[in-house]
N, C-alpha and C positions, 0 to 999 in steps of 0.2 A: 504494500500500500504506500502511496505517496501522499505527503501532506498537501492538503487542498486549501488554498487561501483566497480563491477567487471571490468567495462570498463573505467569509468572516475570518479574521486573523486569529491565531491561537491565543494571543495575549487577551484579545477581547472576549473570546469564548471562555477562557480561563477565569477572567474577572466575573463574567456572568455566572459561571458555575460556583465560584467561591461565594458570591453574594447569595445565591440560592441555598448553598449549604448553611450559611450563617442564619438566614431567615428561617430555614426549615428547622434547625435546632432550637431557635428561639420559640417557634410555634409548638413543636412537639415536646419541648423540655429536654435538657441534656445534662449529663453528668460532667460535661466540660466546665460547669460552674464550680466543681470541686477538683477537676483535673484539667486545668485550663490549657489552651493550645500554645505550643511553643514550636516555632519553625527553626530548623537547623540546616546548615549547608553540609550535610553528611548523611550516611546511612546507618550510623550507630548512635545510640544515646549514651552519654557519659554523665554520671552523677555520683554523688556521695550519699550512700544510704545511712539514715539514722542520725541526721544533724539536728533533729527537732528537739523540743523540750526547753527547759529554762537554762539561761546562761548564768554561770557562777557570778555572784555579786562582786563588785569592786570593793576595795578596802581603803579606809581612811589611812593617812600616813602623817607623820610629824613633818613640820617644815624642814626643808633641807635633807629629808630622808629619801631614799630611793623608792620609786613607785614599785609596788608588788607586781610580779609577773603572773599573768593569767594563763590558763590552759586553753589552747585552741580546740574548739569542739571537734571531736573525732568522728569517724564513720568509715564505713567500707566503701572503697571506690568500686563502682560497678560500670561495666561496659556491656551494653545490650544491643545486639543487631536488630535493626528495624526491618520488618518484612514489607515487600511491595504488595499493593492491592489496587484494584481498579475494576473497570467495567467498560465494555464497548458495545455500541448498538448500531445495527445496519439500517440505513434509510431505504427500505424497500419501496417506499412511496416515490422516492426519487427515480428509481428504475421505471416505474409506471409512467411518471410524468415525461420522462425523456422519450419513452417509446411512443407516446402520443405526439411528441414533437411540437407542443403548443405552449410550453411554459419555459421561461428563462431561468437560469441558475439562481438568480436572486430570490425567486419565489420559494426556494428551499430553506431560506434563512429561518423562518419561524419553526420549521421542523428541527433544524440543527439546534436551535436554542432550547426547544422542548426536550430533545434527547440529552443535551448537556445538563439540563436541570434534573433529568431522571438519573443520569450518571452520578451527579452530586448527591442526590438523595440516597442512592445505593451505597456510596462510599460512607456517607454519614451514618447510615444504619449499621454498617459492618463495624465501623470504629466505635459506635455507641455500644454495640453488643459487647465488644472487648472491654470497654470502660466498666460496664456492669460486672463482668466476670472478674476483673482486677479488684474492684472495690469489694465484691462479695467474697472472693477466695484469697486475695492478696497473692495471686499466682497468674502466670501466663501459661496457657497450654494450647498451642495451635498445631494442628496437623491437617492441612488442606492445601490442595493445589501444588503438592510437592514440597511445601515449606513446613518444616517442623521446628517448633520453638517451645522450650520449657524453661520457665524462670520462676523462682520462689522469692518473693520480696521479704519473706521471713517476718510476718506479723506474729506477735505473741500468741501462743496457742490458745490462751484463755480469752483472747480478743476475737476468737471465732467461737461464740458461746451458744448455749441452748438454755432457754428458760427452764427452771426446775419444774414449774407447772405451766404447760402451754396455755396460752391465753384463751383457748377454746374450752378449757376445763372450768368447772364451777368454782374451784378454790384458787383460781389464778389471781394474781395481784400485779397487774401491769406496772403500776407506779412504783411499787417496791423493787421490781426488776430493773426498771430504768434508773432508779436512784443508785442501785448497786453498781450498774455498769457505768454510770456517770462518775461515781467515786473512784472506780478503777481507772477510768480514762483520765481523770484529773491527777491521780497519783502518778500515773505514767508520764503525762505530758506537761503538767503544771498549768494547764488551762482548761477551761470548760469547753465541752462540745458546742459548736455553734449551730448544728443542724441535727435533727432526728428525722431521718429519711425512711419512708416505709410505703406500703401499698394501701389502697383503699380497703382491702380485705382485712388487713391487720388493724387498721384504725377502727373499723366497724366492730371487730372483736373486742377491742379495748373499751369502746363505748358501751358494749353490752355487759362488761365485766361487773360482777356483783360488788367487788371491792371498790371499783371506781364509782359506781352508782351510790354506794354507801357514803362516800366522801361528799357527794353532792347533797345527799339527803340530810346529813347531820343527825339530829335527833328525831327527824320526821321519817315518814315512810320513803323508801328508796324508789325513785322513778323507774319505769320499765326500761327506758332508754334515755340517754342524754345527747345533746347536740355536740357537734365538733367545736363550736365556739366555747361551750361550757368546759369541755375537756381541755382545750388549750388554755383556758383561764386557770384551771387547776395546775397545769404544767407550769404556767408562769408563776403561780403562787409558790411553787417549789423551786423556783429558779431554773427551770428547764425551758429549752426552746420549744416552740410549737411543732407538732408533727407536720412534716412536709410530704405531700403525696407525690410519688413517682410511679407511674403505671405505663411507661412507654413500652411499646411493642414493635418488633421488626419481623419481617418475613424471612424465614430460613428454610430452604428446601420446600417451599410452598406452604409452610405452616406458620401461623402467627405465634411469635415467641416473645416472652417477656425479656426485657433487658436485665432486670434484677428479679430474684425469686419473690413470689407473692407472700411468702411466709416469714419474712425477716424484717428486722429493724436495724438501721445503721446509724451509729453515732459518728459524726464527721465534723470537721471545722466549719466555720461559716462559709457560705457560698461567696464566690468572687466573680468578677467579669470573666467570661470564657476566653477572652483574648488578653488577659493580664497574666502573663506567665509567672510573675513574681507575687501573685495575689494569695498564694497559699503555700504551706510547707508540705502538704500531703503528697503532692506529686504533680504530674502533668501529662498532657497528650502531645507526644513528640512527633512532629511531622518532618520527615527528611526531604531531601532534594532528589528528584528523579532524573534519569538521563534525558528524558524529553524536555525537562525544564531548562537544561543547559544547552539545548540545541539552538544554534543561531536563528533558525527559521521560526522558532517560537517567540523570539524577540522579547524575552522577559528580563527586566532588570535583575541584577544579581541579588538585590535585597528582596525580590518578590519570587524567587525561584523555589523556595521551600513551600511544601503543601501540595494540594490537588492542582493538577494541570490538565487541560482539556484541549484537544485539537480535532479538526475535521480531516479525514483522509479519503482518498478516492481510488477506486479500483477500475480497471479498464475492461477486464474480461472475467465476469460480466461487469458492466458499468454499474457502479454503486457508490454510495457515500457512507462512511462510517464516522460516528462520533466516539472518540477514544479518550477515556479518562484514566489518569495514572496518579498514584500517590504512594508514599512510603511512610509508614508510621505505626506507632504503638503507644498505648497509655502505660504509664509506669507509676509505682508508688515509691517515692524517695524517702518518706517517713511513714511506713506502713502502720505504726501504732497510733497514728492520728485517725485511724479508722477502726471501728469495732462493729462486727457483724453478729447479730444474735437471732437465732431461730426461735420464733415465738408461737408458731402454729404447726 
């Protein structure tokens, strides 16, 4: 296939696709709020694992005395190869139009843009699925398309927890569980969790819990069910963040698949801007630089080469146009203990 620029340049199609990806994730909800995007001019991610937590306090000194020497925060240096991913779509409509001989090339532009948007959504969904797996398990386990990658970010074993009494049980106490996990989180990190992320199903189970309803009732009769607003008021009274619902699904092998399990609660730092790479210590979504991005015909400035790139290609036998999207990337946890995953159903 040869790059086809008669209708739209790769730089323009790439910009359109990247904007589509950003808009799509804002609409659907994305874990990039906790694993923000970071573009790099490489195909490997390099980071130091375990630099989170509190910094040792400074010391007072006497005048004319030497300043005390502090310890540099340590951690394990990690290098992780980033896998390529992408999608291409063939414009069969173009073949039909050309056979009819009554439509100019320019008329294909809306179709190219539509396919570029579809490619962007496909890449977003695959990346989001991996973000969910990383936050859930603190591991990478990929075996598809000839690429095999396994990485363990080494979260504390007890930070992958299970409630002693599942919240569907009559004797469950969701608030007691959350307080215990919060205490462990603060003891490890020296800071409060900024987010409690969960599913609608888990939230509804908490709302129906006898222990939670008893808190609302006080000395009176317990209500049959309480509202989300009331529950979040209870959490606030205990110094906890409100539950944030995340129910995003993607299509995998033709089946609708949740990004995160429906039966878990996650304690995470506060959300940040998805494009603020320094907005959190939890980790990030590393986007590498593809070979396509560095091709002169793509005409992408060096500072814009990292991330998803999209171009239109043309074949002669048979005549057809392809929209081809390519990316290199993977989400990583640089401080895995800033996440706690708990099975509650």
